[in-house]
LOBAFI-553729 format. One line per field, with one value per residue: residue in one letter; x, y, z of N, C-alpha, C, CB in turn. Coordinates in Angstrom, 1 decimal, always signed. Glycine has a CB too. Layout:
N
aa c(a,...)
npx c(X,...)
npy c(Y,...)
npz c(Z,...)
capx c(X,...)
capy c(Y,...)
capz c(Z,...)
cpx c(X,...)
cpy c(Y,...)
cpz c(Z,...)
cbpx c(X,...)
cbpy c(Y,...)
cbpz c(Z,...)
This chain:
161
aa c(m,l,g,y,l,n,t,p,v,f,a,s,h,h,i,p,v,g,s,g,h,t,l,y,v,e,e,a,g,n,p,t,g,c,p,v,v,f,l,h,g,g,p,g,g,q,v,g,e,s,s,r,r,f,f,d,p,e,f,y,r,i,v,l,v,d,q,r,g,c,g,k,s,q,p,f,l,s,l,e,a,n,t,v,l,d,s,v,a,d,l,e,i,i,r,q,r,l,g,i,e,d,w,h,v,f,g,g,s,y,g,s,t,l,a,l,t,y,a,i,h,h,a,d,r,v,k,s,l,t,l,r,g,i,f,l,g,r,q,e,d,s,d,w,l,f,q,f,g,a,s,e,f,y,p,e,a,f,a,l,f)
npx c(+69.5,+68.4,+67.2,+63.7,+62.7,+59.0,+56.8,+53.9,+51.5,+49.1,+47.2,+45.6,+45.6,+44.6,+45.3,+43.6,+45.7,+45.5,+45.7,+44.6,+45.9,+45.9,+47.5,+48.8,+49.3,+50.8,+50.5,+52.5,+53.3,+53.7,+50.3,+50.2,+52.5,+55.7,+55.6,+57.0,+58.0,+58.4,+60.6,+60.6,+63.5,+63.7,+63.0,+60.5,+60.7,+59.0,+56.6,+57.5,+57.7,+60.5,+60.8,+60.1,+62.0,+63.2,+62.7,+61.8,+59.1,+58.0,+58.3,+58.1,+55.4,+55.2,+55.1,+54.2,+54.9,+53.4,+55.1,+54.1,+53.2,+54.0,+54.8,+51.7,+50.4,+48.1,+48.0,+49.7,+53.2,+53.1,+53.9,+52.9,+52.3,+54.1,+56.3,+59.5,+58.5,+55.1,+54.8,+56.1,+54.7,+52.7,+53.4,+52.8,+49.7,+49.2,+50.8,+48.7,+46.1,+46.5,+46.5,+49.2,+51.2,+54.1,+57.3,+60.1,+61.5,+62.6,+64.8,+65.9,+67.8,+66.9,+64.4,+66.2,+66.5,+63.6,+63.2,+64.8,+64.6,+61.9,+62.1,+63.4,+61.3,+59.3,+60.3,+59.5,+57.8,+59.5,+61.7,+63.3,+65.8,+67.0,+69.3,+70.1,+72.2,+72.9,+70.6,+71.6,+69.8,+71.4,+72.9,+75.6,+74.8,+73.6,+74.8,+77.5,+75.6,+74.5,+76.5,+79.7,+81.2,+79.7,+79.6,+83.2,+83.1,+81.4,+81.5,+80.8,+78.4,+77.4,+77.8,+75.7,+74.0)
npy c(+43.2,+45.9,+47.6,+50.0,+47.4,+45.4,+47.6,+48.7,+48.9,+51.8,+52.3,+51.6,+52.4,+52.3,+53.7,+55.3,+57.2,+57.9,+57.0,+54.6,+53.0,+52.0,+53.2,+51.2,+52.3,+52.7,+53.6,+53.9,+54.2,+57.1,+59.3,+61.3,+61.8,+63.7,+63.5,+61.6,+59.8,+57.1,+55.8,+53.0,+51.0,+49.1,+49.5,+47.4,+46.7,+46.7,+47.1,+47.0,+45.0,+45.8,+48.6,+49.8,+49.5,+52.1,+54.5,+55.2,+55.2,+56.4,+59.0,+59.7,+59.9,+57.3,+56.9,+55.3,+53.3,+52.0,+51.9,+52.6,+49.5,+48.0,+45.6,+45.8,+47.5,+48.2,+48.1,+45.1,+44.9,+46.6,+48.5,+50.3,+54.2,+54.9,+55.9,+58.5,+60.7,+60.3,+58.4,+60.7,+62.8,+60.8,+60.9,+63.8,+63.6,+61.5,+62.6,+65.0,+64.1,+62.8,+64.6,+66.1,+68.7,+69.2,+66.7,+65.1,+63.3,+59.6,+58.0,+54.6,+53.4,+52.8,+54.1,+56.2,+57.6,+58.4,+60.5,+62.2,+63.4,+63.5,+65.8,+67.6,+69.1,+69.7,+70.8,+73.0,+71.7,+69.6,+68.9,+67.0,+65.4,+62.2,+59.8,+56.2,+54.0,+54.9,+55.1,+56.4,+55.9,+56.5,+55.9,+54.8,+54.1,+51.4,+50.2,+49.3,+48.1,+46.4,+45.5,+45.4,+45.8,+45.5,+43.1,+42.8,+42.8,+40.8,+37.9,+34.8,+35.0,+36.9,+35.6,+33.6,+35.4)
npz c(+152.7,+155.8,+157.2,+158.2,+159.1,+157.8,+157.4,+157.7,+155.4,+155.1,+152.7,+150.1,+146.3,+142.8,+140.6,+137.8,+135.1,+132.1,+128.6,+129.1,+130.7,+134.6,+137.4,+140.0,+143.5,+146.7,+149.8,+152.6,+156.1,+158.5,+158.1,+158.5,+158.1,+156.8,+152.7,+151.2,+147.7,+146.4,+143.7,+141.4,+140.4,+137.1,+133.7,+135.3,+137.0,+140.6,+143.2,+147.3,+149.6,+150.4,+149.8,+151.2,+153.2,+153.4,+154.6,+157.7,+159.0,+161.1,+160.6,+157.6,+155.4,+153.2,+149.7,+147.9,+143.7,+141.0,+138.0,+134.9,+133.4,+135.1,+138.3,+140.4,+139.0,+135.7,+132.1,+132.6,+131.5,+129.2,+126.7,+125.5,+125.2,+127.2,+128.1,+130.2,+129.8,+130.1,+132.1,+134.5,+133.9,+134.9,+138.1,+138.1,+138.5,+140.1,+142.7,+142.4,+143.2,+145.6,+147.6,+148.4,+148.3,+148.3,+147.3,+148.8,+146.8,+145.8,+144.0,+142.5,+140.1,+137.8,+137.8,+139.7,+137.1,+136.4,+138.4,+138.2,+135.6,+136.3,+138.6,+136.8,+135.2,+137.3,+140.0,+141.6,+143.0,+144.9,+147.2,+148.0,+146.4,+146.1,+145.6,+144.0,+143.0,+140.4,+136.8,+133.9,+130.9,+128.6,+126.1,+126.2,+129.0,+128.9,+127.0,+128.1,+130.3,+128.7,+126.4,+127.2,+129.7,+132.8,+131.9,+132.6,+135.3,+136.6,+134.8,+134.3,+135.1,+133.3,+130.5,+130.8,+130.3)
capx c(+69.0,+68.1,+66.5,+62.7,+61.1,+57.5,+55.7,+52.3,+50.2,+47.6,+46.2,+47.0,+45.3,+44.6,+44.8,+44.2,+46.3,+44.8,+45.9,+44.9,+46.7,+45.5,+48.5,+48.6,+49.4,+50.4,+50.8,+52.7,+54.3,+52.9,+49.9,+50.3,+53.7,+56.5,+55.5,+58.3,+57.5,+59.6,+61.0,+60.9,+64.2,+63.4,+62.1,+60.1,+60.6,+58.0,+56.9,+56.9,+58.1,+62.4,+60.5,+60.2,+62.8,+64.2,+62.4,+61.0,+58.2,+56.7,+58.4,+57.6,+54.4,+55.9,+54.5,+55.5,+54.6,+53.7,+55.3,+53.0,+53.3,+55.4,+53.7,+50.5,+49.8,+47.5,+47.9,+50.9,+54.2,+52.4,+54.9,+52.2,+51.8,+55.0,+57.8,+59.7,+57.7,+54.6,+55.4,+56.8,+53.5,+51.3,+54.0,+51.7,+48.5,+49.7,+50.9,+47.7,+45.3,+46.8,+46.7,+50.3,+51.7,+55.1,+57.4,+60.5,+62.0,+63.7,+64.9,+66.9,+68.5,+65.8,+63.8,+66.7,+66.5,+62.4,+63.4,+65.9,+63.2,+60.8,+62.4,+63.6,+60.4,+58.1,+61.3,+58.5,+57.4,+61.4,+61.9,+64.6,+65.9,+67.9,+69.3,+70.9,+72.5,+72.1,+71.2,+71.1,+69.4,+71.6,+72.8,+76.6,+75.0,+72.7,+76.0,+78.0,+74.9,+74.0,+77.7,+81.0,+81.6,+79.4,+80.8,+84.2,+82.7,+80.3,+81.9,+80.6,+77.3,+77.8,+78.0,+74.8,+73.2)
capy c(+45.0,+46.0,+49.7,+49.5,+46.7,+45.5,+49.1,+47.8,+50.0,+52.0,+53.0,+51.2,+53.0,+51.8,+55.3,+56.1,+57.9,+57.8,+56.2,+53.4,+53.0,+52.6,+52.4,+51.2,+53.0,+52.1,+54.2,+54.1,+54.8,+58.8,+59.6,+63.0,+62.5,+64.1,+63.3,+60.4,+58.6,+55.9,+55.3,+51.5,+50.2,+48.9,+49.0,+46.3,+46.4,+46.9,+48.1,+45.9,+45.5,+45.8,+49.5,+51.0,+50.0,+52.9,+55.3,+56.1,+54.7,+57.4,+60.6,+59.8,+59.6,+56.8,+57.0,+54.1,+53.4,+50.6,+52.1,+51.9,+48.3,+47.1,+45.4,+45.7,+48.4,+48.5,+47.2,+44.8,+44.5,+47.3,+49.6,+51.8,+55.0,+53.7,+57.0,+59.0,+61.9,+59.7,+58.7,+62.4,+63.3,+59.8,+61.6,+64.7,+63.6,+60.7,+64.0,+66.0,+63.0,+62.2,+66.3,+66.1,+69.9,+68.3,+66.0,+64.3,+62.4,+58.6,+57.3,+53.9,+52.6,+53.6,+55.6,+57.8,+58.1,+59.4,+61.3,+63.1,+64.0,+64.9,+67.2,+69.2,+69.5,+70.1,+71.5,+73.8,+70.3,+68.3,+69.2,+66.8,+65.0,+61.6,+58.9,+55.4,+53.5,+56.0,+54.9,+57.3,+55.3,+56.9,+54.9,+54.3,+53.0,+50.6,+49.2,+49.5,+47.1,+45.0,+44.2,+45.8,+46.4,+44.9,+41.7,+42.8,+42.5,+38.9,+37.0,+33.7,+35.4,+37.3,+34.6,+33.4,+36.3)
capz c(+153.7,+156.5,+157.6,+158.5,+158.3,+158.5,+157.5,+156.7,+153.8,+155.3,+152.1,+148.4,+145.0,+141.4,+139.7,+136.4,+134.9,+130.5,+127.8,+129.3,+131.9,+135.9,+138.7,+141.6,+144.6,+148.1,+151.3,+154.0,+157.3,+158.8,+156.9,+157.9,+158.1,+155.2,+152.1,+149.9,+146.9,+145.9,+142.2,+141.7,+138.8,+135.7,+133.4,+135.2,+138.7,+141.4,+145.1,+147.8,+151.2,+150.4,+148.9,+152.1,+154.0,+152.8,+155.7,+159.1,+158.9,+162.0,+160.0,+156.9,+154.3,+151.9,+148.8,+146.5,+142.7,+140.1,+137.3,+133.3,+132.9,+136.0,+139.1,+140.1,+137.3,+134.1,+131.6,+132.5,+130.4,+128.4,+126.6,+124.8,+126.2,+128.6,+128.1,+130.8,+130.5,+130.7,+134.0,+135.2,+134.1,+136.5,+139.0,+138.9,+139.0,+141.9,+143.9,+143.0,+143.6,+147.5,+147.5,+148.3,+147.9,+147.5,+148.0,+149.0,+145.4,+146.1,+143.3,+142.0,+139.1,+136.5,+139.5,+139.9,+135.6,+136.5,+139.3,+137.7,+134.9,+137.4,+138.8,+135.8,+135.1,+138.5,+140.3,+142.3,+144.1,+144.9,+148.1,+147.6,+145.4,+146.5,+143.7,+144.4,+142.1,+139.5,+135.8,+132.9,+130.5,+127.8,+125.4,+127.0,+130.4,+128.1,+126.5,+129.7,+131.2,+127.5,+125.6,+127.6,+131.3,+133.4,+131.6,+133.5,+136.7,+136.8,+133.1,+134.2,+134.9,+132.2,+129.6,+131.1,+130.2)
cpx c(+68.2,+67.5,+65.1,+61.9,+59.6,+56.6,+55.1,+52.3,+49.1,+46.6,+46.8,+45.4,+45.0,+44.0,+45.5,+44.9,+46.5,+45.7,+45.8,+45.2,+46.4,+47.2,+48.9,+50.0,+50.1,+51.5,+50.6,+52.9,+53.3,+52.0,+50.2,+51.5,+55.0,+56.3,+56.6,+58.1,+58.8,+59.4,+61.4,+62.1,+63.4,+64.0,+61.4,+60.2,+58.8,+58.4,+57.0,+57.6,+59.1,+62.0,+60.6,+60.5,+63.4,+63.9,+62.0,+59.9,+56.9,+57.7,+57.7,+55.9,+54.9,+54.6,+55.1,+54.1,+54.8,+54.1,+54.9,+54.0,+53.8,+54.1,+52.4,+49.4,+48.8,+47.4,+48.9,+51.9,+53.6,+53.9,+54.4,+51.8,+53.4,+56.5,+58.0,+58.6,+55.8,+54.7,+56.1,+54.9,+51.8,+51.9,+53.0,+50.0,+48.5,+49.6,+49.5,+46.9,+45.4,+46.8,+48.0,+50.9,+53.3,+55.6,+59.3,+60.7,+63.0,+63.6,+66.1,+67.2,+67.4,+65.1,+64.9,+66.8,+64.9,+62.8,+63.9,+65.4,+62.0,+60.8,+63.6,+63.1,+59.3,+59.9,+60.8,+58.2,+58.2,+61.5,+63.3,+65.3,+66.8,+67.9,+70.5,+71.1,+71.6,+72.0,+70.4,+69.6,+70.2,+72.6,+74.7,+76.2,+74.9,+74.0,+76.7,+76.7,+75.0,+75.7,+78.8,+81.4,+81.1,+80.7,+81.7,+84.1,+82.4,+81.0,+81.2,+79.0,+76.7,+77.0,+76.7,+73.6,+72.8)
cpy c(+45.0,+47.4,+49.3,+48.5,+46.8,+46.6,+48.9,+48.9,+50.1,+52.7,+51.9,+51.8,+52.0,+53.3,+55.7,+57.0,+58.7,+56.7,+54.7,+52.5,+52.9,+52.2,+51.9,+51.7,+52.5,+53.5,+54.0,+54.7,+55.7,+58.6,+61.2,+63.2,+63.6,+63.3,+62.3,+60.0,+58.3,+55.5,+54.3,+51.4,+49.6,+48.8,+48.2,+45.6,+46.6,+47.3,+46.6,+46.1,+46.2,+47.4,+50.4,+50.9,+51.2,+54.2,+55.0,+56.2,+56.5,+58.8,+60.6,+59.3,+58.8,+56.6,+56.5,+53.4,+52.8,+51.6,+51.9,+50.5,+47.7,+46.9,+45.3,+46.6,+48.0,+48.8,+46.3,+44.6,+45.7,+48.4,+50.6,+52.8,+54.8,+54.8,+57.4,+60.0,+61.0,+59.2,+59.9,+62.4,+62.8,+61.0,+62.7,+63.9,+62.1,+62.0,+64.9,+64.9,+62.6,+63.2,+66.6,+67.8,+69.8,+67.6,+65.0,+63.2,+60.5,+58.0,+56.2,+53.1,+53.6,+54.1,+56.5,+58.6,+59.5,+60.0,+62.1,+64.0,+64.9,+66.4,+68.2,+69.4,+70.2,+70.7,+72.1,+72.2,+68.9,+69.0,+69.1,+65.6,+63.6,+60.0,+57.8,+54.6,+53.6,+55.0,+55.9,+57.3,+56.1,+55.7,+54.3,+53.6,+51.6,+49.9,+48.9,+48.3,+46.0,+44.0,+44.6,+46.6,+46.2,+43.5,+41.2,+41.7,+41.0,+38.3,+36.0,+33.9,+36.0,+36.4,+33.8,+33.5,+36.5)
cpz c(+154.1,+156.5,+158.5,+158.4,+158.6,+158.5,+156.7,+156.3,+154.7,+154.5,+150.6,+147.1,+144.1,+140.4,+137.9,+135.9,+132.8,+129.9,+127.8,+130.6,+133.8,+137.0,+139.3,+142.4,+146.0,+149.1,+152.2,+155.3,+158.0,+158.3,+157.0,+158.5,+156.9,+154.2,+151.2,+149.3,+146.6,+144.6,+142.2,+140.5,+137.7,+134.7,+133.8,+136.3,+139.5,+142.4,+145.4,+149.6,+151.4,+150.4,+150.1,+153.3,+154.2,+154.1,+156.7,+159.0,+159.9,+161.5,+158.3,+156.2,+153.6,+151.1,+147.3,+145.6,+142.3,+138.6,+136.0,+133.4,+134.1,+137.5,+139.3,+139.4,+136.0,+132.9,+131.7,+131.5,+129.3,+128.1,+125.7,+125.5,+127.3,+128.1,+129.9,+131.1,+130.8,+132.2,+134.8,+135.0,+134.6,+137.2,+139.9,+139.4,+140.1,+142.4,+144.3,+143.1,+144.9,+148.1,+148.5,+147.7,+147.0,+148.1,+148.1,+147.6,+145.8,+144.9,+142.4,+141.2,+137.7,+136.9,+139.6,+138.0,+136.1,+137.2,+138.7,+136.7,+135.6,+137.5,+138.1,+135.9,+136.0,+139.7,+141.8,+143.7,+144.3,+146.5,+148.1,+147.3,+146.0,+145.9,+144.5,+143.2,+140.3,+137.4,+135.0,+131.8,+128.8,+126.9,+126.0,+127.9,+129.7,+127.3,+127.7,+129.9,+130.2,+127.0,+126.7,+128.7,+132.6,+133.2,+132.4,+135.1,+137.1,+135.0,+133.6,+134.6,+133.7,+130.4,+129.4,+130.2,+128.6)
cbpx c(+68.7,+68.8,+65.7,+62.3,+61.0,+57.6,+56.2,+50.6,+49.5,+47.5,+46.2,+47.8,+46.3,+43.4,+45.6,+43.6,+47.3,+44.9,+46.8,+45.7,+47.4,+43.8,+48.7,+48.2,+48.1,+51.1,+50.5,+53.0,+55.8,+53.3,+48.4,+49.1,+54.2,+58.2,+55.2,+59.0,+56.4,+59.6,+61.9,+59.3,+65.1,+62.9,+62.1,+60.5,+61.7,+57.3,+55.2,+57.5,+58.4,+63.6,+59.2,+59.2,+63.5,+63.8,+61.7,+61.3,+58.6,+56.5,+60.4,+58.5,+54.0,+56.9,+54.2,+56.9,+54.7,+52.0,+55.8,+53.2,+54.2,+57.6,+53.8,+50.1,+51.0,+47.1,+47.7,+50.9,+54.0,+50.9,+56.3,+51.1,+50.1,+55.2,+57.4,+60.6,+57.7,+54.7,+56.7,+58.4,+53.6,+51.7,+55.2,+51.4,+47.4,+51.5,+52.0,+47.2,+45.3,+48.1,+45.2,+50.5,+51.8,+56.1,+56.0,+59.8,+63.5,+63.6,+64.3,+67.1,+68.3,+64.9,+63.6,+68.8,+65.9,+61.0,+63.9,+67.1,+62.4,+61.0,+62.7,+63.8,+60.1,+56.6,+61.6,+56.9,+56.0,+63.7,+61.2,+65.2,+66.3,+67.8,+70.4,+70.4,+72.6,+73.5,+71.2,+72.2,+68.0,+72.0,+72.3,+77.4,+73.6,+71.6,+77.0,+77.8,+73.3,+73.1,+78.5,+81.4,+81.3,+78.0,+81.6,+84.2,+81.5,+77.2,+83.7,+81.6,+77.2,+79.4,+79.1,+74.9,+73.7)
cbpy c(+46.4,+45.5,+51.2,+50.0,+45.4,+45.3,+50.6,+47.1,+48.8,+52.6,+55.1,+48.0,+53.9,+50.1,+56.8,+56.3,+57.2,+59.4,+56.5,+53.4,+54.0,+51.8,+52.3,+49.5,+53.5,+49.8,+54.9,+53.8,+56.0,+60.2,+59.1,+64.3,+61.6,+64.1,+64.2,+59.3,+58.7,+54.5,+55.9,+50.3,+48.7,+49.5,+48.8,+45.8,+47.8,+46.0,+49.5,+44.4,+44.5,+45.0,+49.3,+51.7,+49.5,+53.2,+56.0,+57.5,+52.7,+57.0,+61.1,+59.5,+60.6,+55.5,+58.0,+51.9,+54.0,+49.1,+52.2,+53.2,+48.3,+48.5,+45.9,+45.5,+48.6,+48.7,+47.5,+44.0,+42.7,+47.9,+49.1,+51.6,+54.3,+50.9,+58.9,+59.1,+63.6,+59.2,+57.6,+63.9,+63.8,+57.2,+62.2,+65.9,+63.6,+59.9,+65.4,+67.5,+62.0,+61.5,+67.2,+64.9,+70.8,+68.7,+65.3,+64.1,+63.9,+57.5,+58.0,+53.6,+50.4,+52.9,+55.0,+57.7,+56.1,+59.2,+61.0,+62.4,+62.8,+64.8,+67.1,+69.6,+68.7,+67.8,+72.5,+74.5,+69.6,+68.9,+68.6,+67.3,+66.2,+61.8,+60.3,+54.8,+52.2,+58.1,+53.5,+57.2,+55.2,+58.1,+55.3,+55.0,+53.0,+51.4,+49.8,+51.4,+47.5,+46.0,+44.5,+46.4,+47.5,+44.9,+41.7,+44.4,+43.3,+39.3,+36.5,+32.8,+36.0,+37.0,+33.7,+33.9,+37.3)
cbpz c(+153.1,+157.0,+155.5,+158.5,+158.4,+160.0,+157.4,+157.3,+151.8,+156.5,+152.2,+148.0,+144.5,+141.3,+141.0,+135.8,+135.7,+129.5,+127.6,+128.8,+131.5,+136.6,+139.2,+142.2,+144.7,+148.3,+151.6,+154.2,+156.7,+158.3,+156.5,+158.5,+158.5,+155.2,+151.9,+149.9,+145.7,+146.8,+141.6,+141.4,+139.2,+135.4,+132.8,+134.4,+139.6,+141.6,+146.4,+146.8,+152.1,+148.7,+148.0,+152.3,+154.1,+150.7,+155.5,+159.3,+159.7,+164.5,+159.9,+156.6,+153.6,+152.1,+149.0,+147.8,+142.3,+140.0,+137.5,+131.0,+131.5,+136.4,+139.6,+140.9,+136.4,+134.0,+130.8,+133.0,+129.8,+129.2,+126.1,+124.1,+126.9,+128.1,+126.9,+130.5,+129.0,+130.2,+134.4,+133.9,+133.0,+137.6,+138.2,+137.8,+137.6,+142.3,+143.3,+142.0,+142.8,+148.2,+148.2,+147.7,+149.3,+146.8,+147.5,+150.1,+144.4,+147.4,+142.9,+142.6,+139.4,+135.6,+141.5,+140.8,+133.9,+136.8,+140.3,+137.3,+134.5,+138.9,+140.1,+134.7,+134.6,+139.2,+139.2,+141.0,+143.5,+143.2,+148.9,+148.3,+144.3,+148.0,+141.6,+145.5,+142.9,+139.5,+135.4,+132.1,+131.1,+128.1,+123.5,+127.5,+131.7,+127.0,+125.4,+130.7,+131.7,+125.5,+123.5,+126.7,+131.4,+133.3,+130.5,+133.9,+137.1,+136.6,+132.5,+134.9,+135.6,+132.5,+130.1,+131.9,+131.0)
């Protein structure tokens, strides 16, 4: 994947969000730019250099969040108090802590589920919604991924899985 390469991080934070969780948050790009929040996939994903490549660093203030239990957030791999609604509340804590009025919301895979849920609960804080690799977390989505569906595209890899 190309895009905007090697965008440096200008700030990183460890933000307590309650229930024993502290989230790792990076900021990159233009500190006074148009704010966008990047929501990674997973659960179990994390942010990194490739997460910043989607955004023009001269235009955007890029906010990247390791969700509960993921990446550099603590406690690592914790499932306690770790639901999509907990993560929606986390995004509001982060937005307020960073002094952001409203932002563009960008989510991929499970991040698209989180982005949609956030937009439903906080539409007044969402300038735009960009979704890629959409995963809605419905039973039929999980079945397609883990039972029958993905297996038809990559049968050898699925057999190993």
